[in-house]
C-alpha positions in Angstrom: 0.0 0.0 0.0 1.5 3.3 -1.0 1.0 6.8 0.2 0.3 9.6 -2.3 2.5 9.6 -5.4 4.7 11.8 -7.5 3.0 13.9 -10.2 4.7 12.0 -13.0 7.6 9.7 -13.6 10.0 12.5 -14.2 9.3 14.1 -10.9 12.6 14.5 -9.0 10.9 13.4 -5.8 10.2 9.9 -7.2 13.3 8.3 -5.5 12.2 9.6 -2.1 8.7 8.5 -2.8 9.9 5.0 -3.7 12.0 4.7 -0.5 9.1 6.0 1.7 7.0 3.2 0.3 9.6 0.4 0.7 10.8 0.3 -2.9 14.0 1.0 -4.7 14.6 2.5 -8.1 15.6 -1.0 -9.3 12.0 -2.2 -8.5 10.5 -0.1 -11.3 9.6 -2.1 -14.4 9.7 -0.2 -17.6 6.6 -0.7 -19.9 7.2 -3.6 -22.3 7.3 -3.1 -26.0 4.3 -4.4 -27.9 6.5 -7.0 -29.6 7.6 -8.4 -26.2 4.2 -8.3 -24.6 3.0 -11.8 -25.6 6.1 -13.4 -24.1 5.7 -11.3 -20.9 2.0 -12.2 -20.5 2.7 -15.9 -21.0 5.2 -15.8 -18.1 2.8 -14.4 -15.5 0.5 -16.4 -13.2 -2.1 -13.7 -12.6 -2.7 -10.0 -13.4 -4.2 -7.7 -10.8 -5.8 -4.3 -11.6 -6.9 -2.7 -8.3 -7.6 0.6 -9.9 -9.3 3.3 -7.9 -10.8 4.8 -11.0 -10.8 4.1 -14.7 -12.5 6.3 -17.2 -13.0 3.4 -19.6 -12.0 -0.2 -20.2 -8.3 -0.8 -19.2 -6.2 -1.7 -22.2 -3.7 -3.7 -20.1 -6.5 -5.6 -18.5 -8.0 -6.3 -22.0 -4.6 -7.6 -23.1 -4.2 -10.0 -20.2 -7.8 -11.3 -20.5 -7.2 -11.9 -24.3 -4.1 -13.8 -23.4 -6.0 -16.1 -21.1 -4.1 -14.8 -18.0 -6.3 -15.0 -14.8 -7.3 -11.3 -14.3 -8.5 -9.6 -11.1 -10.3 -6.3 -11.7 -11.8 -3.8 -9.3 -15.6 -4.0 -9.7 -15.9 -0.3 -10.3 -15.9 2.5 -13.0 -14.4 1.5 -16.3 -13.7 -2.0 -15.2 -17.5 -2.7 -15.0 -17.5 -2.7 -18.8 -15.1 -5.6 -18.8 -16.8 -7.5 -16.0 -20.1 -7.5 -17.8 -18.8 -10.3 -20.0 -16.9 -12.3 -17.5 -14.7 -15.0 -19.0 -13.6 -18.1 -17.0 -10.3 -16.3 -16.2 -11.7 -12.9 -15.1 -12.5 -12.3 -11.4 -14.0 -9.1 -9.8 -12.6 -7.5 -6.7 -15.9 -6.6 -5.1 -15.0 -5.4 -1.6 -14.6 -1.7 -2.2 -13.9 1.2 0.2 -13.9 5.0 0.0 -10.8 6.8 -1.1 -9.5 9.7 1.0 -8.6 12.9 -0.7 -4.9 13.8 -0.8 -3.0 17.0 -1.6 -2.8 15.9 -5.2 -6.2 14.2 -5.6 -8.8 16.3 -4.0 -12.0 15.2 -5.9 -12.2 11.5 -5.2 -16.0 11.2 -4.5 -16.4 8.7 -7.4 -13.3 6.6 -6.7 -13.2 3.3 -4.8 -10.4 1.2 -3.4 -10.2 -2.5 -3.5 -9.8 -4.3 -0.2 -6.4 -6.0 0.4 -8.2 -9.0 1.9 -10.3 -9.4 -1.3 
């Protein structure tokens, strides 16, 4: 569970933020190229998308679902579009809580957070 976040990946505070959340710079995984994506997806056991808010269907979740990877999705916002047509390898995270506003994200009324226990 992380606290707040830098504004973007080029924010100079990112290393401090990583350390404050128990991570190191070497823990960051760069986005894969499209050509390497099938190999990456076939190497994982499960994909988890505990998004607080999605404006529409999540492309990464669509890619894991299409690859047959068991996919856990927050049953909220844009993920609901994907969960309407549940496949045998798609599972909803249904225990949702409220999100507290932060200094960066003040308007979070429509957001939800998946339970760690779920």
